[in-house]
N, C-alpha and C positions, 0 to 999 in steps of 0.2 A: 287815223280816225276811222271808225266804223261807219260804213255807208248805210243809211236808212233805206231799206228796200222800197218803202212807200215813195220816197222822193225819187228814187231811181225809176220806178214805174211811171211816175208822173212826168219825168223828163222824157222818157222813151215815148210816152203817149203824145207829148207836145211835138217831138221830132217827127213822129208818124203823121201828125196832122199837117205838118209843113211840106211833106212830100207830095209831088203831083199825083193826080189820080191814076195816071198811066203806069205808076209804079206800085200797083196794088199787090202784086206778088211779093215784092220786096217788103212791103208793109206787113204782110201776113207771115212770111217765113223768116224775116230778118230780125224780128223783135228780140229774140233771145241772144242772138249774136250782138246786136246793138247794146243790149244790157251789159253783156260781158265786156264789150269794148269800152263802154262808158265807165264801168266799175274799175277796169284796169287803168284807164286814164286818170280817174280821180285818185286812185291809190298812189300813182306816180307823182301826183302833185304835192303829196305830203301835207295835206291840209289838216287843220286842227278844228275842233268843234268850237262853237261860240263860247261855251262854258269854259273850256281850257284857255281860250284867248283871254277871257275876262279874269280868270284866276291869275294868269301870268302878268296881266296888266296891273293887277293889285300888288303882286309881289314886286314888280318893278317900281311901282310908286312908293311902297314902303322902303325899298332899298335906297331909292333916291333921297327920301326923307332922312334915313339913317346916315347916309353919306354927308348930307348937309349938316346934320348935327355934329358929326365927327370933325368936319372941316372947321366948324365954329369953335369946337373945343381946342383944336390944334392952334387956331389963331390966338385964342386966349392964352394958351400955354406959351406960345412964342413971344407974346408981349411981356411976360413976366420975367 
């Protein structure tokens, strides 16, 4: 999944806000490192987009329906 830079920036900004004020230097110099670390971590999670998830859910639903139809046909054929 490609990571949206806007979401990454928003996440980094939220993390910076949570840091105590006495860590100002880290807030200012560590932002790029934090972005890189977050991006690397998110890539390792092997996440999929919502769109891909919904597509795969639809495919699974159609597959289940088709399987049920085939099971019904087999039952009818076995009865004959």
